[in-house]
C-alpha positions in Angstrom: -26.7 95.1 -2.1 -29.8 93.5 -3.6 -31.7 93.8 -0.3 -30.7 97.5 0.1 -31.8 98.1 -3.5 -35.1 96.3 -2.9 -35.8 98.3 0.2 -34.8 101.6 -1.5 -37.0 100.7 -4.5 -40.0 100.0 -2.2 -39.6 103.2 -0.2 -39.1 105.3 -3.4 -42.2 103.8 -4.8 -44.1 104.5 -1.7 -42.9 108.1 -1.6 -44.0 108.7 -5.2 -47.4 107.1 -4.8 -48.1 109.0 -1.6 -46.9 112.4 -2.8 -48.4 111.9 -6.3 -51.8 111.1 -4.7 -51.3 114.1 -2.4 -51.0 116.3 -5.4 -54.5 115.3 -6.5 -56.2 114.8 -3.2 -54.4 117.3 -0.9 -54.5 115.1 2.2 -51.2 116.6 3.5 -51.5 120.4 3.2 -48.4 122.3 2.2 -46.9 124.8 4.6 -45.9 128.3 3.6 -43.6 128.5 0.5 -41.3 131.3 -0.7 -43.0 133.7 -3.1 -41.0 132.7 -6.2 -41.6 129.0 -5.5 -45.4 129.7 -5.1 -45.5 131.5 -8.4 -43.6 128.7 -10.2 -45.8 126.1 -8.6 -48.9 128.1 -9.5 -47.9 128.3 -13.1 -47.3 124.5 -13.2 -50.8 123.9 -11.8 -52.5 126.4 -14.1 -51.0 124.9 -17.2 -52.0 121.4 -16.1 -48.4 120.3 -16.3 -48.5 119.0 -12.8 -51.3 116.7 -13.6 -49.1 114.9 -16.0 -46.1 114.8 -13.6 -48.3 113.6 -10.7 -49.8 110.9 -12.9 -46.3 109.7 -13.9 -45.3 109.8 -10.2 -48.2 107.6 -9.2 -47.8 105.1 -12.1 -44.0 104.9 -11.6 -44.4 104.5 -7.9 -46.9 101.6 -8.3 -44.5 100.0 -10.8 -41.6 100.3 -8.3 -43.8 99.0 -5.4 -44.8 95.9 -7.5 -41.4 95.4 -8.9 -42.7 95.2 -12.4 -41.1 97.3 -15.2 -38.7 98.6 -12.5 -36.2 99.8 -15.0 -38.8 101.7 -16.9 -40.1 103.2 -13.6 -36.6 104.0 -12.5 -36.0 105.8 -15.8 -39.2 107.8 -15.6 -38.7 109.0 -12.0 -35.1 110.2 -12.7 -36.0 113.5 -14.4 -38.8 114.1 -11.9 -36.2 113.7 -9.1 -33.8 116.1 -10.9 -36.6 118.7 -11.1 -37.5 118.2 -7.4 -33.9 118.6 -6.4 -33.4 121.7 -8.6 -36.7 123.2 -7.3 -35.5 122.9 -3.7 -32.0 124.1 -4.4 -33.1 127.2 -6.2 -36.5 128.1 -4.8 -37.4 126.3 -1.6 -34.2 125.2 0.3 -36.2 124.1 3.4 -37.2 120.9 1.5 -33.6 120.1 0.3 -32.9 117.3 2.9 -36.0 115.3 1.8 -35.1 115.9 -1.9 -31.5 114.7 -1.2 -33.0 111.6 0.6 -35.2 110.8 -2.4 -32.1 111.2 -4.7 -30.1 108.8 -2.5 -33.0 106.3 -2.7 -33.0 106.5 -6.4 -29.2 106.0 -6.6 -29.5 102.8 -4.4 -32.5 101.5 -6.3 -30.9 102.1 -9.7 -27.6 100.5 -8.8 -28.7 97.0 -10.0 -29.5 98.4 -13.4 -26.2 100.3 -13.8 -25.1 98.1 -16.8 -28.4 98.9 -18.6 -28.5 102.5 -17.7 -24.9 103.0 -18.8 -26.1 102.6 -22.4 -27.9 105.9 -22.0 -24.5 107.7 -21.8 -23.1 106.2 -25.0 -22.5 108.8 -27.7 -23.5 106.4 -30.4 -23.6 102.7 -31.4 -21.4 102.1 -34.4 -22.7 98.6 -35.1 -25.6 96.4 -34.6 -23.4 94.0 -32.6 -22.9 96.7 -29.9 -26.7 96.9 -29.5 -27.0 93.1 -29.4 -24.4 93.0 -26.7 -26.5 95.3 -24.6 -29.5 93.1 -25.1 -27.5 90.1 -24.0 -26.3 92.0 -20.9 -29.9 92.9 -20.2 -30.9 89.3 -20.4 -28.1 88.2 -18.0 -29.2 90.9 -15.6 -32.8 89.9 -15.8 -31.9 86.2 -15.1 -30.1 87.3 -11.9 -33.0 89.4 -10.7 
């Protein structure tokens, strides 16, 4: 599983670097998009929101490619992937297979961090000992990586 996760992490990083740079440099022109998707995308560009998202994509992609701060990069790209997936589900279904592929890459690349990511779904930490337990789990995961 570690090999599959490493390959998925590398491909995911490559996807985010290439498409993040494409957002700034436009070396792969977009084809025709549905009217609603074009309006939505136009509003994101006009508000400069996409500049922030594209910068996060490039930085996270580079972190994934170099395997440094991979947990942080995996956490950063998760909401971006959710937005890509929702965009293609509701506005541009033609790109849904690629969005699903990127989602699958994220799931495989995040699998080694499942113990650490599970803490995000805890309602609360009642004691300091619970937080310290997570830190010790993190350290044991880091030693195995």
